[in-house]
BAMAR-196140 format. One record per residue (C-alpha): y, x, z; residue in three letters; chain. Coordinates in Angstrom, 3 decimals, m for minus. Layout:
       py       px       pz residuo cadena
        Y        X        Z     ala      A
...
//
This chain:
       py       px       pz residuo cadena
   93.750  174.009   52.544     met      A
   94.140  171.073   50.186     glu      A
   97.772  169.939   49.927     gly      A
   99.363  173.402   50.346     phe      A
  101.744  174.784   47.703     thr      A
  101.037  178.269   46.378     glu      A
  103.770  179.712   48.591     arg      A
  102.450  177.904   51.695     glu      A
   98.926  179.045   50.905     leu      A
  100.100  182.654   50.682     trp      A
  101.848  182.271   54.041     lys      A
   98.723  180.872   55.642     glu      A
   96.606  183.723   54.238     met      A
   99.079  186.300   55.562     asn      A
   99.085  184.612   58.963     arg      A
   95.292  184.824   59.162     ser      A
   95.416  188.638   58.901     phe      A
   95.433  189.412   62.586     asn      A
   94.851  192.838   64.076     ile      A
   91.176  192.189   64.777     arg      A
   90.399  191.487   61.127     lys      A
   92.373  194.524   59.959     ile      A
   90.223  196.786   62.140     trp      A
   87.063  195.215   60.743     phe      A
   88.345  195.759   57.214     met      A
   89.189  199.393   57.905     leu      A
   85.696  199.908   59.301     ala      A
   84.157  198.399   56.134     asp      A
   86.422  200.565   53.949     ala      A
   85.292  203.665   55.812     leu      A
   81.656  202.675   55.325     ile      A
   82.188  202.217   51.558     val      A
   83.877  205.634   51.295     val      A
   81.216  207.424   53.359     leu      A
   78.416  205.730   51.387     ser      A
   80.030  206.880   48.145     ser      A
   80.348  210.485   49.385     leu      A
   76.763  210.516   50.669     val      A
   75.421  209.055   47.412     ser      A
   77.403  211.520   45.317     asn      A
   76.200  214.438   47.457     ala      A
   72.560  213.349   47.149     val      A
   72.820  212.913   43.354     val      A
   74.542  216.318   43.014     ser      A
   71.892  218.001   45.143     trp      A
   69.106  216.323   43.171     tyr      A
   70.657  217.476   39.862     gly      A
   70.899  221.075   41.011     val      A
   67.345  221.119   42.353     val      A
   65.793  219.358   39.361     arg      A
   67.890  220.466   36.415     tyr      A
   70.012  223.298   37.702     gly      A
   73.200  221.264   37.227     glu      A
   74.947  218.177   38.635     thr      A
   74.443  214.779   37.023     ile      A
   77.445  212.958   35.600     asn      A
   79.518  212.262   38.673     val      A
   79.131  215.524   40.452     ala      A
   81.847  217.427   42.211     val      A
   84.789  216.271   40.129     gln      A
   87.292  215.238   42.845     pro      A
   89.434  212.936   40.667     met      A
   86.463  210.960   39.412     arg      A
   85.095  210.551   42.954     ile      A
   88.460  209.301   44.224     leu      A
   88.820  206.776   41.387     ile      A
   85.301  205.439   41.837     val      A
   85.697  205.162   45.632     met      A
   89.058  203.368   45.267     ala      A
   87.504  200.863   42.841     leu      A
   84.534  200.306   45.163     glu      A
   86.785  199.655   48.187     val      A
   89.059  197.314   46.214     leu      A
   86.324  195.155   44.665     phe      A
   84.134  195.117   47.770     cys      A
   87.090  193.820   49.795     phe      A
   87.791  191.195   47.158     phe      A
   84.217  189.860   47.108     met      A
   83.885  189.950   50.905     leu      A
   87.018  187.788   51.119     phe      A
   85.695  185.401   48.476     val      A
   82.438  185.028   50.411     phe      A
   84.300  184.485   53.716     gly      A
   82.959  187.541   55.524     ala      A
   86.102  187.760   57.686     tyr      A
   86.411  184.049   58.488     asn      A
   83.883  183.892   61.364     his      A
   83.816  185.185   64.904     ala      A
   81.407  188.151   64.695     trp      A
   79.379  187.221   67.754     arg      A
   78.634  183.854   66.116     asp      A
   77.332  185.271   62.803     leu      A
   74.091  183.750   61.531     lys      A
   71.398  185.144   59.162     pro      A
   72.951  183.411   56.165     lys      A
   76.275  185.134   56.917     asp      A
   74.599  188.555   56.793     phe      A
   72.899  187.612   53.511     ala      A
   76.226  186.524   51.986     leu      A
   77.820  189.787   53.162     thr      A
   75.094  191.771   51.366     gly      A
   75.524  189.735   48.171     val      A
   79.321  190.123   48.286     ala      A
   79.041  193.922   48.731     thr      A
   76.565  194.246   45.861     ala      A
   78.749  192.169   43.538     leu      A
   81.832  194.203   44.502     gly      A
   80.069  197.471   43.707     leu      A
   78.733  196.094   40.419     gly      A
   82.227  195.074   39.322     ile      A
   83.625  198.489   40.310     ser      A
   80.942  200.297   38.229     tyr      A
   81.755  198.129   35.214     ala      A
   85.481  198.731   35.641     phe      A
   84.935  202.489   35.957     ala      A
   82.986  202.440   32.700     tyr      A
   85.808  200.655   30.851     phe      A
   88.476  203.069   32.118     val      A
   86.436  206.042   30.993     gly      A
   85.046  207.073   34.366     arg      A
   81.381  206.040   34.097     pro      A
   78.838  206.886   36.783     val      A
   75.161  207.671   36.435     ser      A
   72.424  205.056   36.931     lys      A
   70.998  207.167   39.741     met      A
   74.329  207.119   41.568     tyr      A
   74.777  203.377   41.019     met      A
   71.300  202.577   42.352     thr      A
   71.508  204.862   45.364     leu      A
   75.077  203.887   46.245     asn      A
   74.289  200.171   45.956     leu      A
   71.340  200.451   48.354     val      A
   73.131  202.711   50.840     val      A
   76.383  200.689   50.918     thr      A
   74.720  197.255   51.246     val      A
   72.441  198.471   54.042     ile      A
   75.334  200.202   55.794     ala      A
   77.740  197.225   55.588     ile      A
   75.184  194.605   56.641     val      A
   73.768  196.929   59.296     gly      A
   77.221  197.600   60.721     phe      A
   77.995  193.850   60.930     his      A
   74.645  193.166   62.608     tyr      A
   74.932  196.061   65.096     ile      A
   78.510  195.099   65.906     phe      A
   77.444  191.513   66.653     lys      A
   74.589  192.693   68.867     lys      A
   76.887  195.116   70.676     thr      A
   79.451  192.396   71.377     leu      A
   76.786  190.065   72.712     asn      A
   75.236  192.828   74.810     thr      A
   78.598  193.756   76.323     leu      A
   79.310  190.083   76.973     lys      A
   75.933  189.484   78.599     asn      A
   75.999  192.695   80.604     ser      A
   79.046  191.498   82.515     gly      A
   79.626  188.105   84.075     glu      A
   77.840  185.409   82.073     val      A
   80.216  182.817   80.641     asp      A
   78.516  179.552   81.529     thr      A
   81.428  177.428   80.393     arg      A
   80.831  174.814   77.725     glu      A
   82.131  175.850   74.292     arg      A
   84.557  173.071   73.392     thr      A
   86.383  171.841   70.293     leu      A
   89.496  169.757   70.924     ile      A
   90.419  167.126   68.343     val      A
   94.189  166.893   68.056     gly      A
   96.823  169.564   68.616     ala      A
   99.500  167.379   70.175     gly      A
  100.765  166.741   73.689     asn      A
   97.420  165.555   75.059     ala      A
   95.685  168.738   73.862     ala      A
   98.515  170.877   75.234     arg      A
   98.217  169.224   78.653     met      A
   94.433  169.641   78.646     ile      A
   94.755  173.347   77.836     leu      A
   97.388  173.745   80.564     gln      A
   95.016  172.139   83.055     glu      A
   92.177  174.459   82.022     ile      A
   94.473  177.471   82.294     gln      A
   95.654  176.388   85.741     phe      A
   92.071  175.675   86.843     ala      A
   91.081  179.303   86.249     gln      A
   92.908  180.180   89.481     lys      A
   90.524  177.963   91.443     asp      A
   86.806  178.784   90.996     pro      A
   85.820  175.388   92.460     asn      A
   87.877  173.371   89.969     asn      A
   85.551  171.331   87.684     pro      A
   87.827  172.086   84.714     ser      A
   86.486  175.654   84.839     asn      A
   83.348  174.421   83.088     ser      A
   85.239  174.031   79.784     ile      A
   85.786  176.892   77.340     asn      A
   88.229  175.709   74.632     pro      A
   87.227  177.574   71.463     val      A
   89.218  175.813   68.731     ala      A
   91.453  172.892   67.794     leu      A
   91.509  170.641   64.735     val      A
   94.411  168.506   63.515     asp      A
   95.138  166.568   60.332     asp      A
   98.755  167.817   60.321     asn      A
   98.463  170.687   57.827     leu      A
  101.604  172.379   59.152     ser      A
   99.654  173.128   62.357     lys      A
   96.874  175.009   60.527     tyr      A
   96.313  178.438   62.155     his      A
   98.981  177.773   64.782     thr      A
   98.006  178.191   68.422     lys      A
   98.288  176.160   71.610     leu      A
   97.844  178.324   74.707     his      A
   96.012  180.937   72.586     asn      A
   93.596  178.382   71.089     val      A
   93.838  178.250   67.298     glu      A
   93.884  175.230   64.972     val      A
   91.040  176.062   62.568     leu      A
   90.892  172.974   60.357     gly      A
   91.249  169.228   59.976     thr      A
   89.096  166.430   61.358     thr      A
   86.900  166.577   58.249     lys      A
   85.908  170.101   59.305     asp      A
   84.587  169.004   62.719     ile      A
   80.837  169.024   61.834     pro      A
   80.994  172.429   60.115     glu      A
   83.202  174.058   62.768     leu      A
   80.910  172.828   65.544     cys      A
   77.999  174.432   63.720     lys      A
   79.793  177.731   63.034     gln      A
   81.272  178.126   66.521     leu      A
   78.248  176.942   68.538     asn      A
   80.253  174.068   69.994     ile      A
   78.453  171.847   72.489     ser      A
   81.351  169.595   73.584     leu      A
   84.016  167.791   71.537     val      A
   87.059  166.329   73.322     ile      A
   88.868  163.615   71.346     phe      A
   92.497  164.118   72.421     ala      A
   94.535  161.737   70.232     ile      A
   95.354  158.832   72.584     pro      A
   97.985  157.364   70.255     ser      A
   95.961  157.142   67.036     cys      A
   95.314  153.819   65.312     thr      A
   92.031  151.942   65.547     glu      A
   91.065  152.843   61.962     glu      A
   91.891  156.533   62.476     glu      A
   89.853  156.583   65.676     arg      A
   86.878  154.998   63.934     lys      A
   87.067  157.500   61.043     arg      A
   87.449  160.574   63.255     ile      A
   84.755  159.416   65.669     met      A
   82.429  159.293   62.667     gly      A
   83.032  163.030   62.075     tyr      A
   82.578  163.731   65.795     cys      A
   79.254  161.905   65.893     ser      A
   78.045  163.871   62.845     glu      A
   78.523  167.106   64.792     ser      A
   75.625  166.280   67.109     gly      A
   77.706  167.505   70.065     cys      A
   78.412  165.731   73.334     arg      A
   81.677  163.835   72.939     ile      A
   84.357  162.979   75.486     lys      A
   87.483  160.939   74.867     met      A
   91.021  160.774   76.168     val      A
   91.662  157.031   76.729     pro      A
   94.124  155.028   74.669     tyr      A
   97.766  155.791   75.477     leu      A
   98.152  152.405   77.206     ser      A
   95.240  153.277   79.520     gln      A
   96.408  156.756   80.546     leu      A
   97.830  157.250   84.037     phe      A
  100.549  159.908   83.770     ile      A
  103.699  160.212   85.859     asp      A
  106.423  162.798   86.272     asp      A
  104.608  164.555   89.096     asn      A
  101.083  164.537   87.668     ser      A
   99.856  165.484   84.230     his      A
   96.216  165.145   85.080     asp      A
   94.329  164.182   81.902     ile      A
   90.946  165.896   82.184     leu      A
   89.882  163.682   85.082     ser      A
   90.528  160.649   82.872     gln      A
   88.498  161.977   79.955     val      A
   85.315  159.928   79.637     lys      A
   82.012  160.304   77.860     asp      A
   81.817  158.731   74.414     ile      A
   80.071  155.391   74.375     lys      A
   78.674  153.511   71.438     ile      A
   81.443  150.900   71.763     glu      A
   84.006  153.631   70.984     asp      A
   82.620  153.628   67.443     leu      A
   83.397  149.949   66.886     leu      A
   86.872  150.740   65.618     gly      A
   89.115  148.528   67.764     arg      A
   91.137  148.902   70.929     ala      A
   89.931  147.388   74.196     pro      A
   91.074  143.799   74.654     ile      A
   93.603  143.181   77.418     thr      A
   93.672  140.139   79.675     phe      A
   96.144  138.390   81.980     asp      A
   95.063  139.541   85.423     lys      A
   97.762  137.497   87.160     thr      A
   96.327  134.230   85.855     lys      A
   92.815  135.339   86.735     ile      A
   93.863  136.231   90.297     arg      A
   95.480  132.817   90.760     thr      A
   92.280  131.237   89.454     phe      A
   89.879  133.176   91.712     ile      A
   91.755  134.132   94.891     glu      A
   90.553  132.339   98.054     asn      A
   88.046  130.260   96.054     lys      A
   84.316  129.810   96.605     val      A
   82.809  131.060   93.324     cys      A
   79.207  130.521   92.249     met      A
   77.572  132.523   89.433     val      A
   74.216  131.347   88.104     thr      A
   72.194  134.082   86.475     gly      A
   74.256  136.366   88.693     gly      A
   71.801  139.239   88.420     gly      A
   71.850  139.403   84.613     gly      A
   74.031  141.645   82.479     ser      A
   76.824  139.054   82.066     ile      A
   76.347  137.423   85.458     gly      A
   76.421  140.680   87.422     ser      A
   79.611  141.802   85.661     glu      A
   81.134  138.409   86.429     leu      A
   80.353  138.987   90.102     val      A
   81.840  142.511   89.980     arg      A
   85.100  141.310   88.458     gln      A
   85.370  138.204   90.635     ile      A
   85.007  140.417   93.716     ala      A
   88.176  142.312   92.736     lys      A
   90.346  139.171   92.969     tyr      A
   89.815  138.418   96.679     asn      A
   87.580  135.337   96.478     pro      A
   86.850  133.321   99.617     lys      A
   83.118  133.623   98.921     gln      A
   80.830  134.730   96.090     val      A
   77.451  133.032   95.624     ile      A
   74.878  134.744   93.394     ile      A
   72.105  132.459   92.154     val      A
   69.235  133.981   90.182     asp      A
   65.510  133.374   89.764     ile      A
   64.753  137.096   89.243     tyr      A
   64.943  138.767   92.655     glu      A
   65.057  142.398   91.429     asn      A
   68.305  141.944   89.499     asn      A
   69.825  139.849   92.266     ala      A
   68.935  142.531   94.812     tyr      A
   70.464  145.299   92.665     asp      A
   73.871  143.647   92.340     ile      A
   73.784  142.607   95.998     gln      A
   73.235  146.209   97.152     gln      A
   75.861  147.518   94.737     glu      A
   78.484  145.157   96.174     leu      A
   77.457  145.863   99.780     tyr      A
   77.934  149.568   99.096     leu      A
   81.360  149.068   97.527     glu      A
   82.856  146.380   99.762     tyr      A
   80.768  146.661  102.962     glu      A
   81.885  143.691  105.104     asn      A
   85.098  142.878  103.235     ser      A
   83.340  140.643  100.677     leu      A
   81.760  137.341  101.727     asn      A
   78.650  137.522   99.555     leu      A
   75.661  135.186   99.474     val      A
   72.611  135.982   97.322     thr      A
   70.137  133.169   96.674     leu      A
   66.878  133.119   94.750     ile      A
   66.669  129.788   92.943     ala      A
   66.165  128.260   89.502     ser      A
   68.727  126.015   87.842     val      A
   65.746  123.937   86.672     arg      A
   65.100  122.914   90.299     asp      A
   67.676  120.170   90.817     arg      A
   66.804  119.556   94.468     asn      A
   67.209  123.220   95.376     lys      A
   70.483  123.474   93.458     met      A
   71.781  120.338   95.214     glu      A
   71.030  121.928   98.582     gln      A
   73.123  124.929   97.559     ile      A
   76.026  122.703   96.457     phe      A
   75.827  120.717   99.714     gln      A
   75.861  123.841  101.867     gln      A
   78.446  126.013  100.101     tyr      A
   80.671  123.558   98.171     his      A
   81.600  125.933   95.313     pro      A
   85.039  125.376   93.804     gln      A
   84.394  127.382   90.632     val      A
   81.020  127.621   88.883     val      A
   80.193  130.173   86.187     phe      A
   76.965  129.144   84.484     his      A
   75.392  132.247   82.930     ala      A
   71.724  131.465   83.610     ala      A
   69.785  131.041   80.362     ala      A
   66.861  132.226   78.299     his      A
   68.556  134.313   75.589     lys      A
   65.842  136.280   73.745     his      A
   65.693  134.758   70.260     val      A
   62.124  135.809   69.243     pro      A
   60.645  134.808   72.631     leu      A
   62.258  131.379   72.509     met      A
   60.846  130.850   69.019     glu      A
   57.388  131.150   70.577     val      A
   58.223  128.976   73.616     ser      A
   60.771  126.339   72.532     pro      A
   59.797  123.875   75.269     ala      A
   60.655  126.496   77.921     glu      A
   63.981  127.182   76.199     ala      A
   64.799  123.471   76.343     val      A
   63.751  123.075   79.988     lys      A
   65.751  126.087   81.176     asn      A
   68.778  126.155   78.890     asn      A
   69.433  122.456   78.303     ile      A
   68.128  120.743   81.415     phe      A
   69.056  123.591   83.745     gly      A
   72.603  123.296   82.366     thr      A
   72.472  119.502   82.671     trp      A
   71.577  119.856   86.356     asn      A
   74.509  122.174   86.941     met      A
   76.945  119.969   84.995     ile      A
   76.063  116.856   86.988     asn      A
   76.086  118.626   90.354     leu      A
   79.504  120.107   89.578     ala      A
   80.810  116.586   88.963     asp      A
   79.044  115.145   91.984     gln      A
   80.370  117.785   94.408     tyr      A
   83.912  117.991   93.059     gly      A
   83.853  121.466   91.528     val      A
   87.329  122.339   90.221     glu      A
   86.190  124.237   87.137     lys      A
   82.844  124.685   85.451     phe      A
   82.619  127.525   82.899     val      A
   79.544  127.755   80.681     met      A
   78.576  130.941   78.851     ile      A
   77.617  130.225   75.240     ser      A
   76.929  132.384   72.174     thr      A
   77.847  132.700   68.521     asp      A
   74.231  131.776   67.765     lys      A
   75.136  128.195   68.746     ala      A
   77.173  127.887   65.545     val      A
   75.067  126.433   62.719     asn      A
   71.963  127.610   64.575     pro      A
   68.858  128.798   62.764     thr      A
   66.818  129.494   65.902     asn      A
   65.695  127.576   68.981     val      A
   67.795  129.599   71.410     met      A
   70.977  128.958   69.406     gly      A
   70.162  125.267   69.077     ala      A
   69.663  124.892   72.841     thr      A
   73.006  126.586   73.511     lys      A
   74.722  124.278   70.995     arg      A
   73.185  121.333   72.812     cys      A
   74.577  122.734   76.086     cys      A
   78.040  122.897   74.486     glu      A
   77.679  119.240   73.516     met      A
   76.727  118.309   77.082     leu      A
   79.748  120.164   78.478     val      A
   82.045  118.357   76.047     gln      A
   80.388  115.010   76.796     tyr      A
   81.011  115.477   80.516     lys      A
   84.580  116.539   79.855     ser      A
   85.162  113.342   77.852     gln      A
   83.595  111.157   80.555     ser      A
   86.635  111.243   82.848     gly      A
   85.284  113.732   85.388     ser      A
   87.805  115.422   87.674     lys      A
   86.047  118.722   87.021     thr      A
   87.466  120.850   84.195     asp      A
   84.537  121.770   81.948     tyr      A
   84.938  124.687   79.549     val      A
   82.732  126.690   77.197     thr      A
   83.209  130.373   76.317     thr      A
   81.625  131.607   73.111     arg      A
   81.298  135.205   72.017     phe      A
   79.080  137.489   69.954     gly      A
   76.640  140.215   70.905     asn      A
   77.342  142.154   74.079     val      A
   76.781  145.890   73.998     leu      A
   74.283  147.058   76.580     gly      A
   73.208  143.619   77.759     ser      A
   69.573  142.860   78.488     asn      A
   67.845  142.277   75.173     gly      A
   70.640  143.720   72.998     ser      A
   69.946  146.300   70.300     val      A
   71.550  149.311   72.020     ile      A
   69.091  149.627   74.948     pro      A
   66.237  149.105   72.464     leu      A
   67.560  151.805   70.131     phe      A
   68.014  154.195   73.073     arg      A
   64.431  153.692   74.246     arg      A
   63.116  154.264   70.727     gln      A
   65.132  157.474   70.220     ile      A
   64.226  158.869   73.650     glu      A
   60.539  158.123   73.011     ala      A
   60.659  159.916   69.642     gly      A
   59.909  156.689   67.781     lys      A
   61.579  155.298   64.653     pro      A
   64.594  153.063   65.254     val      A
   63.783  149.557   64.053     thr      A
   66.419  147.464   62.281     val      A
   65.426  144.096   60.878     thr      A
   67.465  144.334   57.647     his      A
   69.678  147.060   56.097     pro      A
   72.560  144.594   55.582     asp      A
   72.450  142.710   58.885     ile      A
   75.847  142.540   60.627     ile      A
   76.974  141.344   64.045     arg      A
   80.151  140.889   66.067     tyr      A
   80.206  143.029   69.198     phe      A
   82.142  143.326   72.422     met      A
   81.611  145.160   75.678     thr      A
   80.286  143.418   78.779     ile      A
   83.610  143.830   80.675     pro      A
   85.475  142.324   77.700     glu      A
   83.109  139.351   77.555     ala      A
   83.473  138.723   81.273     val      A
   87.258  139.065   81.184     ser      A
   87.268  136.409   78.445     leu      A
   85.212  134.122   80.664     val      A
   87.589  134.593   83.596     leu      A
   90.790  134.096   81.607     glu      A
   89.300  131.121   79.785     ala      A
   88.532  129.551   83.143     gly      A
   92.050  130.290   84.319     ala      A
   93.794  128.563   81.385     ile      A
   91.249  125.777   80.797     ala      A
   92.195  122.105   81.088     his      A
   88.749  120.760   80.195     gly      A
   86.676  120.370   77.041     gly      A
   87.764  123.562   75.261     glu      A
   85.523  126.037   73.486     ile      A
   87.146  129.439   73.859     phe      A
   86.462  131.914   71.055     val      A
   87.307  135.634   71.099     leu      A
   88.714  137.382   68.049     asp      A
   86.183  140.208   67.928     met      A
   87.650  142.077   64.947     gly      A
   85.507  143.191   62.055     glu      A
   81.738  142.698   62.262     pro      A
   79.617  145.831   62.592     val      A
   76.665  146.760   60.416     lys      A
   73.640  147.252   62.668     ile      A
   72.373  150.083   60.441     thr      A
   75.657  151.964   60.967     thr      A
   75.407  151.345   64.704     leu      A
   71.880  152.810   64.710     ala      A
   72.984  155.860   62.680     glu      A
   75.903  156.571   65.034     asn      A
   73.718  156.237   68.104     leu      A
   71.182  158.686   66.634     ile      A
   74.005  161.182   65.976     arg      A
   75.222  160.772   69.561     met      A
   71.816  162.100   70.628     tyr      A
   72.489  165.210   68.503     gly      A
   70.019  164.174   65.825     lys      A
   70.309  163.473   62.101     val      A
   69.469  159.925   60.923     pro      A
   66.545  159.653   58.484     tyr      A
   65.687  163.329   59.046     arg      A
   65.183  163.734   62.799     asp      A
   64.882  160.017   63.549     val      A
   63.566  157.514   61.035     glu      A
   65.226  154.108   60.660     ile      A
   62.585  151.536   59.804     lys      A
   63.527  148.141   58.361     phe      A
   61.131  145.512   59.668     thr      A
   62.420  142.307   58.042     gly      A
   64.354  139.405   59.564     leu      A
   62.656  137.835   62.571     arg      A
   62.011  134.097   62.852     pro      A
   65.313  132.269   63.307     gly      A
   67.446  135.347   62.605     glu      A
   70.500  135.318   60.300     lys      A
   72.043  138.196   58.374     leu      A
   75.390  137.337   59.979     phe      A
   76.605  135.172   62.843     glu      A
   79.585  132.799   62.967     glu      A
   81.920  132.141   65.869     leu      A
   83.379  128.770   64.852     leu      A
   82.003  125.610   63.343     met      A
   83.886  124.273   60.309     asp      A
   85.046  121.125   62.057     glu      A
   86.356  122.827   65.175     glu      A
   89.549  124.459   63.879     gly      A
   91.559  126.923   65.952     leu      A
   94.429  126.803   68.405     gln      A
   96.275  129.885   69.628     lys      A
   96.635  130.892   73.279     thr      A
   99.009  133.307   75.003     asp      A
   96.358  135.979   74.531     asn      A
   96.362  136.771   70.811     lys      A
   92.674  137.658   70.979     lys      A
   91.605  134.273   72.412     ile      A
   91.504  131.023   70.451     phe      A
   90.532  127.476   71.350     ile      A
   88.245  125.381   69.226     gly      A
   89.284  121.725   69.061     asn      A
   87.160  119.201   70.911     gln      A
   84.535  117.409   68.814     ile      A
   83.930  113.800   69.779     his      A
   80.497  113.159   71.235     ile      A
   78.787  109.749   70.980     asp      A
   77.744  109.378   74.650     pro      A
   75.150  106.634   74.191     glu      A
   73.394  108.434   71.340     lys      A
   73.469  111.777   73.143     leu      A
   72.005  110.369   76.375     met      A
   69.237  108.514   74.529     thr      A
   68.279  111.664   72.628     gln      A
   68.473  113.749   75.807     leu      A
   66.002  111.459   77.607     asp      A
   63.623  111.627   74.653     glu      A
   63.921  115.429   74.447     leu      A
   63.136  115.679   78.183     his      A
   59.950  113.621   77.832     glu      A
   58.763  115.690   74.834     ile      A
   59.568  119.073   76.441     ala      A
   57.623  118.103   79.584     glu      A
   54.516  117.618   77.406     thr      A
   54.953  121.262   76.194     asn      A
   54.554  120.125   72.575     asp      A
   56.517  122.873   70.862     asn      A
   56.566  121.358   67.362     asp      A
   57.851  117.975   68.559     lys      A
   60.353  119.718   70.803     thr      A
   61.843  121.583   67.823     val      A
   61.921  118.381   65.741     asp      A
   63.761  116.497   68.479     met      A
   66.147  119.389   68.970     leu      A
   66.979  119.222   65.260     ala      A
   67.808  115.517   65.629     gln      A
   70.232  116.216   68.459     met      A
   71.900  119.218   66.811     val      A
   72.525  118.168   63.218     asp      A
   73.724  121.687   62.257     thr      A
   70.365  123.175   63.325     phe      A
   68.418  124.444   60.293     his      A
   65.338  126.102   61.715     his      A
   64.416  129.328   59.950     arg      A
   60.866  130.461   60.514     thr      A
   60.997  133.413   58.036     asn      A
//
């Protein structure tokens, strides 16, 4: 109610007095009066039996009327103060009954004191008896009434619909409520599973107003408490036009509720025309990326289609989280052929079967099990299929594992990439797009250093006069990818284990897998060779906050239901990642979220000499010498062993 003037507050209080509450109040008033009459009768009877006369407040009608009026007045006042009439009776909890008893007792106590000061005192026996009788009667009536309502409700048709709170009381909420109302005519309509109980809106003028008989009961700050009071199990976020910051703030309140959360998409993503106002089918489950606080990034699909259509496209690491999404999105742009190359047959099989199911025979798909480290095998593939566009996503990416096996990281990441780069040149590939990482910038770990070396090789080849356009795409952590924190956190929560975060202050840039892949595709479309494309990923996210929000999405309370354990930074891990090296600078593109890092000149003779030496050392599997040589090649590599 904060922000209301006294007059507005009075209006809101008057509005809240609906007929249902008036009947409840009249019932309570009757109970107070009857309790007073019964108590007075018992005291009078006791006085006659024991002493032969009444005690103090006997049969004097005026005194009884005054005392009863005071009791009703002050009991009402205290019950209002304690919020006894603010809850749906069937949802009352034990603490509500306790507060009702306390409010009644305080109201009676005040009435006795007032009666004493106006010269109408009552006996101690009456006060004691009346207090006990009235409190028991009021609390008992509330409890019996609740039980009766629930019994009547359960004795008829059971309402299996999900009790729902809708966030926002605007057009989207109105359309949702209209859909639910219309769906009631069709028992098979899936919208029948929703029971809208209440609305919340930050526009105070909407407080206690109704949309299709559903009342606005508070603001977004009240979401956690209202969900608790009203036994809400589903929250629908229905403010498609709100800003990124507002969405992030409100989603925080939603996640605190512990309820399942669904969202109406951003206004730009809604499909609404004059003939169809279908919104509920577009409402989606809340995902952890919805808590990042920024809108989805949009991409130029026309350029991507021109880039992909009728081309033979090869994706290395095509079964991985990035590679498989690349294949999914490429398939939408009518390629001539898609070639999946992966060393891990299970992942390759999964994406193959997924695409067969979706496209049947309309997609020319080839799935090959091969390693980019095997140059002869990869050359056979290039000879047979002649790819025009190559997306190189194959790599070892797990930072801690590569710290233990640096020679393997070098063999796979650097020399696997070197094989692909040279074969692309040899077989006249039009564009070669390498997937890099923010960990390649001023690397402190082996994985990051190998990816920086790959970037250098791509730029070297671009500067060598090749007809192939070589391009690097660099981005931060990808939500839900293999090895990312979200799947790990989910497994820990579902197993009832503590969630492990390396450091309370560690922060990372995040994007979704589809966003990362769209960046790769658009970068390939606009590339001329040698660029490092960098995505503006917005504000970095604190991993601790991400863990807390994910715990709340499971309906649990961080640090109480699920412990967050800080384990210390791992070898090679930084508190924060960077997306651009100091010397690279930035150039804008048509997409305001994509920037180009300037080319850095590579000394070809020095690089090739060092590459040969690194190859010889890595083949000996001497991890220490491999790391030392890697540091010579990548002068920004400062190995952190923690």
